[in-house]
C-alpha positions as CSV (number, residue, x, y, z in Angstrom):
1,M,-34.0,31.1,-76.4
2,K,-31.7,31.9,-79.4
3,T,-27.9,31.9,-80.1
4,L,-26.3,33.4,-83.1
5,T,-24.4,31.1,-85.3
6,R,-22.2,31.9,-88.4
7,I,-21.1,28.7,-90.4
8,Q,-19.0,28.6,-93.6
9,G,-19.3,25.6,-95.9
10,Y,-20.6,24.1,-99.3
11,V,-24.2,24.3,-100.1
12,M,-25.5,20.7,-101.0
13,N,-29.2,21.4,-101.3
14,A,-31.3,24.5,-101.1
15,N,-34.9,25.6,-101.2
16,V,-34.2,29.3,-100.9
17,F,-36.0,30.6,-104.2
18,E,-38.8,27.9,-104.1
19,P,-39.8,27.0,-100.5
20,H,-40.3,23.3,-99.7
21,W,-43.9,22.5,-98.7
22,K,-44.0,19.1,-96.7
23,W,-47.3,17.3,-96.0
24,G,-48.8,18.5,-92.7
25,D,-46.9,21.6,-92.7
26,E,-48.9,24.8,-92.1
27,A,-46.6,27.1,-94.4
28,P,-44.0,26.3,-96.8
29,K,-40.2,26.3,-95.4
30,Y,-37.2,27.8,-96.7
31,E,-34.3,25.1,-96.3
32,L,-30.7,25.0,-96.9
33,Y,-28.3,22.0,-96.4
34,L,-24.5,22.7,-95.8
35,T,-21.5,20.7,-95.5
36,P,-19.3,22.7,-93.3
37,Y,-15.8,23.8,-94.2
38,D,-14.4,22.6,-90.8
39,S,-15.7,19.6,-89.5
40,Y,-15.2,20.8,-85.9
41,E,-18.4,22.8,-86.4
42,F,-20.5,19.4,-85.6
43,Y,-18.9,19.2,-82.2
44,T,-19.4,22.9,-81.5
45,L,-23.0,22.6,-82.4
46,E,-23.6,19.6,-80.3
47,D,-22.2,21.4,-77.4
48,R,-24.3,24.5,-77.9
49,I,-27.4,22.2,-78.5
50,E,-26.7,20.5,-75.2
51,Q,-26.1,23.8,-73.4
52,L,-29.3,25.4,-74.8
53,K,-31.1,22.3,-73.8
54,Q,-29.9,22.4,-70.3
55,E,-30.7,26.3,-69.9
56,H,-34.3,25.5,-71.3
57,K,-34.8,22.6,-69.0
58,Y,-33.8,24.7,-65.9
59,S,-35.7,27.7,-67.0
60,K,-39.0,26.0,-66.9
61,P,-41.0,25.3,-63.6
62,Q,-40.4,22.0,-62.3
63,S,-43.2,19.4,-63.3
64,F,-43.6,16.0,-62.1
65,L,-43.8,13.4,-64.7
66,T,-46.3,10.5,-64.7
67,L,-45.1,7.1,-65.5
68,E,-46.9,7.4,-69.0
69,S,-45.4,10.7,-70.0
70,A,-41.9,9.8,-68.9
71,A,-41.9,6.5,-71.1
72,T,-42.6,8.7,-74.2
73,S,-39.7,9.4,-76.4
74,T,-38.2,12.7,-76.7
75,L,-38.3,14.5,-79.9
76,T,-35.1,14.7,-82.1
77,D,-33.5,17.8,-83.2
78,R,-33.5,18.8,-86.9
79,I,-30.0,20.1,-87.3
80,I,-27.3,17.5,-88.2
81,Y,-28.2,14.9,-91.1
82,G,-25.0,12.8,-91.7
83,T,-22.4,15.2,-93.0
84,Q,-24.8,18.1,-93.6
85,I,-26.2,21.0,-91.4
86,K,-29.8,21.8,-92.0
87,F,-31.0,25.4,-91.7
88,E,-34.7,26.2,-92.0
89,S,-36.9,29.3,-92.0
90,L,-40.5,30.3,-92.6
91,L,-39.1,33.7,-93.9
92,A,-36.9,34.0,-97.0
93,P,-33.4,34.4,-96.2
94,K,-31.5,37.6,-97.6
95,L,-28.7,36.5,-100.3
96,E,-26.0,38.9,-100.1
97,G,-22.8,39.6,-102.5
98,N,-22.6,37.9,-106.0
99,L,-25.4,35.5,-104.6
100,S,-28.0,38.1,-104.9
101,D,-27.9,37.7,-108.7
102,L,-29.2,34.1,-108.5
103,T,-32.4,33.3,-109.5
104,H,-32.9,29.5,-109.1
105,D,-31.9,26.9,-106.3
106,H,-29.9,24.8,-108.4
107,E,-27.6,27.8,-109.1
108,L,-26.7,28.0,-105.3
109,Q,-25.6,24.3,-105.2
110,Y,-22.0,23.7,-104.5
111,K,-21.2,27.3,-103.6
112,F,-18.9,28.2,-100.9
113,V,-21.0,30.4,-98.7
114,Q,-21.3,31.7,-95.0
115,V,-24.7,31.3,-93.5
116,V,-25.9,33.6,-90.6
117,G,-28.8,32.4,-88.4
118,H,-29.8,31.4,-84.8
119,L,-29.7,28.0,-82.9
120,Q,-33.2,27.9,-81.4
121,I,-35.2,25.7,-79.0
122,Q,-38.9,25.3,-79.1
123,D,-41.0,25.0,-76.1
124,L,-41.1,21.2,-76.3
125,G,-37.2,21.2,-76.1
126,K,-36.7,20.6,-79.8
127,C,-33.5,22.5,-81.5
128,F,-33.4,23.7,-84.9
129,L,-31.3,26.3,-87.0
130,S,-32.9,29.1,-88.5
131,F,-31.1,31.3,-91.2
132,H,-31.4,34.8,-92.1
133,I,-28.4,35.6,-94.4
134,V,-26.7,33.7,-97.0
135,E,-23.4,35.4,-98.2
136,S,-20.7,34.5,-100.7
137,T,-17.3,34.2,-99.1
138,V,-13.8,33.5,-100.3
139,H,-12.5,30.0,-99.7
140,P,-9.4,30.1,-97.5
141,A,-7.4,28.0,-100.2
142,E,-8.7,30.3,-103.2
143,G,-5.6,31.7,-105.1
144,F,-3.1,29.0,-103.9
145,D,-1.5,26.9,-106.5
146,A,-1.1,23.2,-106.0
């Protein structure tokens, strides 16, 4: 199950040119941490996550839980980290606009961008955000004098 997502904000940390390899991972991951321009995005994401989990729950055949399996904790989602939203992918995202000229991750930090990807749910019910396109965008207040 996937749902398209498009979020604007500031890049806080990125592993787009040099994928991040964590211990235990089978393959390196491309990651991007974004502080959204509109804080309402957190509520929107939480609602979409809950809806996706409900759809996932009802799409699976009913199974009976043993006492032991019911007591195990559920897996946490890998999306919201404090004031940042985490995007991750096994494939390198496409950089568009004036971002296509960048060559290092540190050049991407603090840029105002739009990230296009999908909210996805795994078989075990764990949600994550994949990303496919990172494009430069114009800040809504750009050009205004204070």
